[in-house]
VMD Tcl script that builds the backbone (N, CA, C; Angstrom):
set m [mol new atoms 231]
animate dup $m
set s [atomselect $m all]
$s set {name element resname resid chain x y z} {
  {N N MET 1 A -102.203 245.920 -156.511}
  {CA C MET 1 A -101.868 246.102 -154.884}
  {C C MET 1 A -100.684 245.760 -155.008}
  {N N LYS 2 A -99.914 247.026 -154.682}
  {CA C LYS 2 A -98.057 247.139 -154.955}
  {C C LYS 2 A -97.647 245.369 -154.152}
  {N N LYS 3 A -96.465 244.649 -154.959}
  {CA C LYS 3 A -96.010 243.729 -154.568}
  {C C LYS 3 A -95.622 243.735 -152.852}
  {N N GLU 4 A -94.828 244.789 -152.644}
  {CA C GLU 4 A -94.330 244.544 -151.060}
  {C C GLU 4 A -95.124 245.086 -150.032}
  {N N LEU 5 A -96.873 245.032 -150.369}
  {CA C LEU 5 A -97.776 245.149 -149.138}
  {C C LEU 5 A -97.953 244.085 -148.439}
  {N N TYR 6 A -97.535 242.864 -149.830}
  {CA C TYR 6 A -97.925 241.950 -149.024}
  {C C TYR 6 A -97.167 241.452 -147.723}
  {N N PRO 7 A -95.882 241.202 -148.067}
  {CA C PRO 7 A -95.480 240.978 -147.178}
  {C C PRO 7 A -95.471 242.159 -145.415}
  {N N ARG 8 A -95.526 243.294 -146.208}
  {CA C ARG 8 A -96.583 243.891 -144.746}
  {C C ARG 8 A -97.869 242.960 -143.902}
  {N N LEU 9 A -98.764 242.594 -144.738}
  {CA C LEU 9 A -99.885 242.410 -144.394}
  {C C LEU 9 A -99.430 240.753 -143.697}
  {N N ALA 10 A -98.703 240.409 -144.373}
  {CA C ALA 10 A -98.530 238.951 -143.583}
  {C C ALA 10 A -97.823 239.126 -142.502}
  {N N ALA 11 A -96.977 239.880 -142.597}
  {CA C ALA 11 A -96.099 240.285 -141.428}
  {C C ALA 11 A -96.908 240.456 -140.294}
  {N N CYS 12 A -98.168 241.369 -140.267}
  {CA C CYS 12 A -99.218 241.613 -138.973}
  {C C CYS 12 A -100.213 240.453 -139.004}
  {N N GLY 13 A -100.287 238.950 -140.194}
  {CA C GLY 13 A -101.084 237.777 -139.481}
  {C C GLY 13 A -102.715 238.228 -140.699}
  {N N VAL 14 A -102.422 239.197 -140.971}
  {CA C VAL 14 A -103.898 239.788 -142.034}
  {C C VAL 14 A -104.214 238.659 -143.031}
  {N N SER 15 A -105.098 238.250 -142.318}
  {CA C SER 15 A -105.886 236.993 -143.392}
  {C C SER 15 A -105.963 236.989 -144.807}
  {N N TRP 16 A -106.371 235.715 -145.457}
  {CA C TRP 16 A -106.099 235.892 -146.920}
  {C C TRP 16 A -107.738 236.449 -147.124}
  {N N LYS 17 A -108.123 236.550 -146.900}
  {CA C LYS 17 A -109.580 236.920 -146.784}
  {C C LYS 17 A -109.847 238.750 -147.018}
  {N N ILE 18 A -108.520 239.753 -145.838}
  {CA C ILE 18 A -108.930 240.440 -146.228}
  {C C ILE 18 A -107.971 241.248 -147.319}
  {N N VAL 19 A -106.612 240.496 -147.556}
  {CA C VAL 19 A -105.932 240.534 -148.732}
  {C C VAL 19 A -106.653 240.774 -150.060}
  {N N GLU 20 A -107.980 239.643 -150.049}
  {CA C GLU 20 A -108.566 239.502 -151.387}
  {C C GLU 20 A -108.990 240.764 -151.438}
  {N N LEU 21 A -110.409 241.169 -149.969}
  {CA C LEU 21 A -110.749 242.375 -150.371}
  {C C LEU 21 A -110.115 243.835 -150.820}
  {N N ILE 22 A -108.777 243.597 -150.597}
  {CA C ILE 22 A -108.069 244.952 -150.459}
  {C C ILE 22 A -107.454 245.068 -152.248}
  {N N GLU 23 A -107.301 243.818 -152.651}
  {CA C GLU 23 A -106.648 243.445 -153.794}
  {C C GLU 23 A -108.110 244.121 -154.976}
  {N N ARG 24 A -109.176 243.840 -154.486}
  {CA C ARG 24 A -110.491 243.824 -155.387}
  {C C ARG 24 A -110.704 245.406 -154.869}
  {N N PHE 25 A -110.858 245.973 -153.835}
  {CA C PHE 25 A -111.728 247.515 -153.907}
  {C C PHE 25 A -110.523 248.516 -153.143}
  {N N GLY 26 A -109.038 248.491 -152.911}
  {CA C GLY 26 A -108.571 249.140 -152.313}
  {C C GLY 26 A -108.610 248.984 -151.217}
  {N N TRP 27 A -107.577 249.862 -150.564}
  {CA C TRP 27 A -107.414 249.912 -148.792}
  {C C TRP 27 A -108.773 250.458 -148.428}
  {N N ILE 28 A -108.973 249.732 -147.727}
  {CA C ILE 28 A -110.786 249.611 -146.873}
  {C C ILE 28 A -110.256 250.212 -145.660}
  {N N GLU 29 A -111.190 251.242 -145.164}
  {CA C GLU 29 A -111.149 251.941 -143.595}
  {C C GLU 29 A -111.428 250.324 -142.868}
  {N N PRO 30 A -110.307 249.870 -141.467}
  {CA C PRO 30 A -111.122 248.939 -140.756}
  {C C PRO 30 A -112.348 248.475 -140.030}
  {N N ARG 31 A -112.767 249.795 -139.469}
  {CA C ARG 31 A -114.600 249.649 -139.033}
  {C C ARG 31 A -115.388 248.787 -140.489}
  {N N GLU 32 A -115.141 249.235 -141.743}
  {CA C GLU 32 A -115.937 248.507 -142.332}
  {C C GLU 32 A -115.477 246.868 -142.836}
  {N N LEU 33 A -114.586 246.757 -142.279}
  {CA C LEU 33 A -114.615 245.160 -142.742}
  {C C LEU 33 A -115.373 244.320 -142.194}
  {N N PRO 34 A -115.974 243.233 -142.587}
  {CA C PRO 34 A -116.748 242.073 -142.092}
  {C C PRO 34 A -116.045 241.399 -141.224}
  {N N VAL 35 A -114.946 241.436 -140.302}
  {CA C VAL 35 A -114.636 240.938 -139.876}
  {C C VAL 35 A -114.235 240.808 -138.090}
  {N N SER 36 A -113.813 239.539 -137.334}
  {CA C SER 36 A -113.744 240.002 -136.119}
  {C C SER 36 A -112.873 241.073 -135.553}
  {N N ALA 37 A -113.056 241.952 -134.019}
  {CA C ALA 37 A -112.062 242.617 -133.989}
  {C C ALA 37 A -110.707 242.346 -134.090}
  {N N ASN 38 A -110.351 240.982 -133.479}
  {CA C ASN 38 A -109.073 240.140 -133.920}
  {C C ASN 38 A -108.647 240.954 -135.311}
  {N N GLU 39 A -109.112 240.288 -135.798}
  {CA C GLU 39 A -108.830 240.662 -137.383}
  {C C GLU 39 A -108.680 241.814 -138.181}
  {N N ARG 40 A -109.339 242.558 -137.568}
  {CA C ARG 40 A -109.511 244.081 -137.616}
  {C C ARG 40 A -108.249 244.950 -136.531}
  {N N ARG 41 A -107.554 244.397 -135.848}
  {CA C ARG 41 A -106.661 244.949 -135.427}
  {C C ARG 41 A -105.353 244.671 -136.022}
  {N N ARG 42 A -105.718 243.397 -136.442}
  {CA C ARG 42 A -104.318 243.350 -137.447}
  {C C ARG 42 A -104.316 243.832 -138.395}
  {N N TYR 43 A -104.748 244.442 -138.887}
  {CA C TYR 43 A -105.393 244.887 -140.558}
  {C C TYR 43 A -104.704 246.437 -139.902}
  {N N GLU 44 A -105.620 247.052 -138.669}
  {CA C GLU 44 A -104.992 248.365 -138.410}
  {C C GLU 44 A -103.050 248.004 -138.364}
  {N N ARG 45 A -102.980 247.422 -137.630}
  {CA C ARG 45 A -101.568 247.162 -137.044}
  {C C ARG 45 A -100.680 247.119 -138.370}
  {N N ALA 46 A -101.131 246.756 -140.004}
  {CA C ALA 46 A -100.504 246.678 -140.976}
  {C C ALA 46 A -100.483 248.002 -141.582}
  {N N LEU 47 A -102.004 248.766 -141.588}
  {CA C LEU 47 A -101.696 250.036 -141.908}
  {C C LEU 47 A -101.187 250.984 -140.980}
  {N N ASP 48 A -101.059 250.540 -140.316}
  {CA C ASP 48 A -99.655 251.899 -139.245}
  {C C ASP 48 A -98.263 251.531 -139.327}
  {N N MET 49 A -97.837 250.643 -139.891}
  {CA C MET 49 A -96.832 249.972 -139.985}
  {C C MET 49 A -95.870 250.829 -140.921}
  {N N PRO 50 A -94.739 251.073 -140.857}
  {CA C PRO 50 A -93.962 252.120 -141.783}
  {C C PRO 50 A -93.632 251.241 -142.913}
  {N N ASP 51 A -93.827 251.612 -144.472}
  {CA C ASP 51 A -93.716 251.641 -145.254}
  {C C ASP 51 A -92.261 250.306 -145.303}
  {N N THR 52 A -93.097 249.458 -146.162}
  {CA C THR 52 A -91.826 247.961 -146.611}
  {C C THR 52 A -91.133 248.317 -147.858}
  {N N PRO 53 A -90.070 247.637 -147.724}
  {CA C PRO 53 A -88.954 247.983 -148.888}
  {C C PRO 53 A -89.258 247.394 -150.385}
  {N N ASP 54 A -88.969 247.842 -151.480}
  {CA C ASP 54 A -89.569 247.205 -152.101}
  {C C ASP 54 A -88.862 245.934 -152.599}
  {N N ALA 55 A -87.742 246.107 -152.466}
  {CA C ALA 55 A -87.515 244.466 -152.327}
  {C C ALA 55 A -86.426 243.718 -151.076}
  {N N TRP 56 A -87.067 243.046 -150.419}
  {CA C TRP 56 A -87.196 242.852 -149.375}
  {C C TRP 56 A -86.783 241.513 -149.394}
  {N N THR 57 A -85.675 241.090 -148.437}
  {CA C THR 57 A -85.359 239.372 -148.621}
  {C C THR 57 A -85.221 238.989 -147.204}
  {N N ILE 58 A -84.999 237.721 -147.144}
  {CA C ILE 58 A -84.886 236.868 -146.182}
  {C C ILE 58 A -83.881 237.383 -144.848}
  {N N ALA 59 A -82.589 237.703 -146.248}
  {CA C ALA 59 A -81.456 238.171 -145.080}
  {C C ALA 59 A -81.278 239.250 -144.216}
  {N N ASP 60 A -82.180 239.961 -144.962}
  {CA C ASP 60 A -82.242 241.650 -144.231}
  {C C ASP 60 A -83.124 242.040 -142.646}
  {N N GLU 61 A -81.983 241.989 -141.875}
  {CA C GLU 61 A -81.667 242.269 -140.971}
  {C C GLU 61 A -83.628 242.495 -140.010}
  {N N ASP 62 A -84.287 243.179 -140.527}
  {CA C ASP 62 A -85.227 243.544 -140.428}
  {C C ASP 62 A -86.521 242.859 -141.047}
  {N N PHE 63 A -86.439 242.036 -141.505}
  {CA C PHE 63 A -87.576 241.255 -142.271}
  {C C PHE 63 A -88.404 240.613 -141.200}
  {N N PRO 64 A -89.590 240.364 -141.299}
  {CA C PRO 64 A -90.580 239.987 -139.973}
  {C C PRO 64 A -90.001 238.484 -139.312}
  {N N GLU 65 A -89.567 237.804 -138.645}
  {CA C GLU 65 A -89.077 236.580 -138.172}
  {C C GLU 65 A -90.656 235.557 -138.276}
  {N N ARG 66 A -91.341 236.570 -137.990}
  {CA C ARG 66 A -93.455 235.716 -138.196}
  {C C ARG 66 A -93.348 234.911 -139.865}
  {N N LEU 67 A -92.830 235.876 -140.772}
  {CA C LEU 67 A -92.677 235.303 -141.994}
  {C C LEU 67 A -91.963 233.743 -142.293}
  {N N ARG 68 A -91.070 233.797 -141.761}
  {CA C ARG 68 A -90.151 232.423 -141.610}
  {C C ARG 68 A -91.055 231.590 -141.342}
  {N N THR 69 A -91.948 231.430 -140.393}
  {CA C THR 69 A -92.361 230.190 -139.945}
  {C C THR 69 A -93.661 229.707 -139.992}
  {N N ILE 70 A -94.345 230.614 -141.573}
  {CA C ILE 70 A -95.587 230.297 -142.169}
  {C C ILE 70 A -95.272 229.037 -142.922}
  {N N PRO 71 A -95.954 227.593 -142.962}
  {CA C PRO 71 A -95.667 226.520 -143.833}
  {C C PRO 71 A -96.405 227.118 -144.600}
  {N N ASP 72 A -96.440 226.632 -146.374}
  {CA C ASP 72 A -96.637 226.801 -147.254}
  {C C ASP 72 A -97.908 228.178 -147.731}
  {N N PRO 73 A -96.911 229.411 -147.329}
  {CA C PRO 73 A -97.923 230.636 -147.460}
  {C C PRO 73 A -98.556 231.151 -148.487}
  {N N VAL 74 A -100.117 231.258 -148.251}
  {CA C VAL 74 A -100.398 231.680 -149.673}
  {C C VAL 74 A -100.094 233.089 -150.017}
  {N N TYR 75 A -99.392 233.892 -149.223}
  {CA C TYR 75 A -99.328 235.220 -150.252}
  {C C TYR 75 A -97.434 234.619 -150.569}
  {N N ALA 76 A -98.042 235.099 -151.855}
  {CA C ALA 76 A -96.447 234.560 -152.642}
  {C C ALA 76 A -95.551 235.791 -152.440}
  {N N LEU 77 A -94.370 235.365 -151.622}
  {CA C LEU 77 A -93.568 236.587 -150.888}
  {C C LEU 77 A -92.391 236.308 -152.064}
}
mol reanalyze $m
mol bondsrecalc $m
mol representation Tube
mol addrep $m
């Protein structure tokens, strides 16, 4: 998986469980995920999100505020 996809998934609140599935099998259809409807919606939001830049920095104005507040993020951003 491309490293720029991690911020997109994290910005939408996609759980690490789904990220691991994507790393293993590639992009998965939302209806095929064995997760709750809430988790599925977050994943769908990430799929619909426009492409993220290759070099996103915290100083960029379009950097999601939500990512700045995650304590000890699981993703390596």
